[in-house]
C-alpha positions in Angstrom: 246.6 148.8 105.3 245.1 147.4 102.1 247.1 147.9 99.0 245.5 149.6 96.1 245.3 147.8 92.7 248.5 147.9 90.8 247.1 146.7 87.4 249.2 149.0 85.3 252.0 149.8 87.7 255.1 147.7 87.9 255.8 147.3 91.6 259.5 146.8 92.1 261.2 145.2 95.1 262.6 148.7 96.0 259.0 150.1 96.1 257.9 147.3 98.4 260.8 148.0 100.8 260.1 151.8 100.8 256.4 151.1 101.5 257.4 149.1 104.5 259.9 151.7 105.7 257.7 154.8 105.4 254.6 153.1 106.8 256.8 152.4 109.9 257.9 156.0 110.0 254.3 157.2 110.0 253.4 154.7 112.7 256.3 156.0 114.8 255.0 159.5 114.6 256.6 161.1 111.5 254.3 163.4 109.6 253.0 162.2 106.2 254.9 165.1 104.6 258.2 163.8 106.0 257.4 160.2 104.9 256.4 161.4 101.5 259.7 163.4 101.1 261.7 160.4 102.2 259.8 158.2 99.7 260.4 160.6 96.9 264.1 160.8 97.7 264.5 157.0 97.7 262.5 156.5 94.5 264.0 159.2 92.3 264.5 156.9 89.3 260.8 155.7 89.4 257.9 157.0 87.5 255.3 159.5 88.9 252.7 156.7 89.0 255.1 154.4 90.9 255.9 157.2 93.5 252.3 158.0 93.9 251.5 154.3 94.5 254.0 154.3 97.4 252.5 157.6 98.7 249.1 155.9 98.8 250.1 152.5 100.1 253.0 153.4 102.3 252.3 156.9 103.5 248.6 156.6 103.6 247.6 159.5 101.4 244.6 159.7 99.1 244.9 159.8 95.3 244.5 163.6 95.4 246.8 164.0 98.4 249.5 161.9 96.6 249.3 164.0 93.5 249.5 167.2 95.5 252.5 166.0 97.6 254.3 164.7 94.4 254.0 168.1 92.7 255.1 170.1 95.8 258.1 167.8 96.5 259.1 167.9 92.8 258.8 171.7 92.7 260.8 172.1 95.9 263.5 169.8 94.5 263.7 171.8 91.3 264.0 175.1 93.2 267.0 173.7 95.1 269.0 172.9 92.0 
């Protein structure tokens, strides 16, 4: 999978590790939704742009899909608190 440009995104070592982990989950048959939820949980201290970067490069979502998943996961987390 080709990584998208990260010109204005600081890609941390944790993000790189999560990209590797969730891309493996998807390859092993996990749904993209499951992989996105796992990514979000692991990157809770990262910015929205950074999490979406992982969604795109690790999970395999489009820009629009990453934005949608981010909002849905964030909203679901807020409802559980």
